[in-house]
C-alpha positions as CSV (number, residue, x, y, z in Angstrom):
1,M,-7.1,15.1,2.5
2,S,-5.0,13.7,0.4
3,R,-3.6,9.8,0.5
4,T,-0.9,8.1,-0.3
5,Y,0.6,4.9,-3.5
6,T,3.5,3.6,-3.1
7,T,5.3,2.7,-5.8
8,I,6.4,-0.5,-8.1
9,Q,9.4,-0.7,-9.0
10,G,8.7,0.4,-13.0
11,D,6.5,3.4,-12.3
12,M,6.9,6.4,-14.1
13,W,5.4,10.4,-12.5
14,D,2.5,9.8,-15.9
15,G,1.0,6.8,-15.2
16,I,1.4,7.2,-11.9
17,A,-0.9,9.7,-12.7
18,Y,-2.6,8.1,-14.9
19,K,-3.9,5.7,-12.7
20,E,-4.1,7.2,-9.6
21,L,-5.4,10.6,-11.0
22,G,-7.5,9.0,-13.4
23,S,-5.5,12.0,-16.4
24,T,-1.8,11.9,-17.9
25,D,-2.9,16.0,-18.2
26,L,-3.0,15.1,-13.8
27,T,0.9,15.4,-13.9
28,D,2.0,17.7,-12.7
29,A,0.2,18.0,-9.9
30,L,1.0,15.1,-8.5
31,M,4.4,16.2,-9.5
32,M,4.3,19.1,-6.9
33,A,3.0,17.8,-4.5
34,N,5.9,15.2,-4.4
35,R,8.1,18.1,-4.7
36,Q,11.1,16.1,-2.9
37,H,11.3,13.1,-5.9
38,L,11.1,15.7,-8.5
39,G,14.2,14.8,-9.8
40,T,13.5,10.5,-10.2
41,Y,12.3,9.4,-14.1
42,L,11.9,6.1,-13.5
43,F,10.6,4.8,-9.4
44,P,11.6,1.8,-7.5
45,A,9.7,-0.3,-5.1
46,G,8.4,1.7,-2.4
47,V,8.6,5.2,-2.7
48,V,5.4,6.6,-0.5
49,L,4.0,9.3,-2.7
50,T,1.2,12.2,-1.5
51,I,-1.9,11.6,-4.9
52,P,-3.0,16.1,-4.5
53,D,-6.1,16.5,-3.8
54,I,-7.3,17.5,-7.6
55,E,-11.0,19.6,-7.8
56,E,-10.8,19.7,-11.4
57,L,-9.4,18.7,-13.9
58,P,-6.9,21.1,-16.0
59,D,-7.6,23.2,-19.4
60,A,-6.2,20.7,-22.0
61,S,-6.5,24.2,-24.0
62,A,-3.4,25.4,-21.2
63,L,-1.2,22.4,-21.4
64,P,2.7,23.7,-20.1
65,P,5.0,24.1,-23.0
66,W,6.3,20.2,-22.6
67,K,3.1,19.3,-24.1
68,Q,2.4,22.3,-27.0
69,V,2.4,20.7,-30.5
70,V,4.3,23.0,-32.6
71,G,4.0,24.2,-36.1
């Protein structure tokens, strides 16, 4: 069962993922569970987000393009 998290002023997606899910690798899962807030980068206080149930950590070799090191 999913739970919720209420933001504090200055929260960002990756920080919430780390604090609530244990890894910034789960930022995408957090964002997809809260699509209505995808346009938000820096949260104000009081936004209630759904924290998705995560069964296993994503494969680190399958990083999204914005996290991949090129070169």
